[in-house]
N, C-alpha and C positions, 0 to 999 in steps of 0.2 A: 707418402705425401699422400697419393688418392685418398685413400682410406680418413684420413685428421681432413681434410677439405669436407669430405660429405657427410662425418662427424660434426664440425660448425654452421655445417647449410643447413641439414638436421635440426641443432637444436636451435638457429635463429628462428629457422621456420616454425617450428615449437613453438616457442615464445610470442612472438607474432601471431601466432593462434590465440593461445589464450590470453592476450592482450584485445585483441577484437574481440572473443569471447564472453570478456572481464565489462567491457563498454558496452556489449548490447545488451546484455543483462543488464545494469544502473538504468539502461534508457529504457530499457522495454519494463522496469519497474512501475505497477500503478501510482499515482500520487494523488491524494485526494488535491483537491481544487474548491473555490468556494464560484458558484453560480449564481450571479447574480438578475442574473434576464429566472428561473427558476425557483429561486429566493432559498430561507431556512428549511422549509421542509422535502428539499430534496439532497443528498446527497452526489458526488460527481465524483472520475479520479479518469486522468490522463497519461494515456501511456507513449512514452516514449516522441512526447510531443504533436503529436500525430493524432492516434484514436482517445478520442473523451468518452467516456457512456459515464450515464445517471440514472439512477434507482430511488426513489423514495427512502424517508428518513422510517427503521424503527421505534416504534416507541418504545421506550428505556421501561421496564418490569420499576414496579416501586418495590424494594426490597419490604420482608415480614417485620423489618424490626419498628418500620416507619411506618407501618401500615398502622401495629399491635399502637405505637405510641398516639397519631391520630385514633383510634380506637377505643383509647383510655381516655383521655383530651372532652372528645365528645359526651362521653358519657358521665365523666365529673361534671358536667356543663349543663348537660339534661337532662 
């Protein structure tokens, strides 16, 4: 009987530890947020509703296909 109680206790502790770990991982995942103070040039993330970090947004590269189309249009106009 003692072995059976220890096994149930160990199972309950393991289940509780897994539940707590899952909750912590969900809260710790950075979430994108909008910063009205910094404006659109900044990208901010918030972790666990406590830590907020911001960095300047990176310029996105123009795809080569778009560049070649623009160059073709310039060549035909000018």
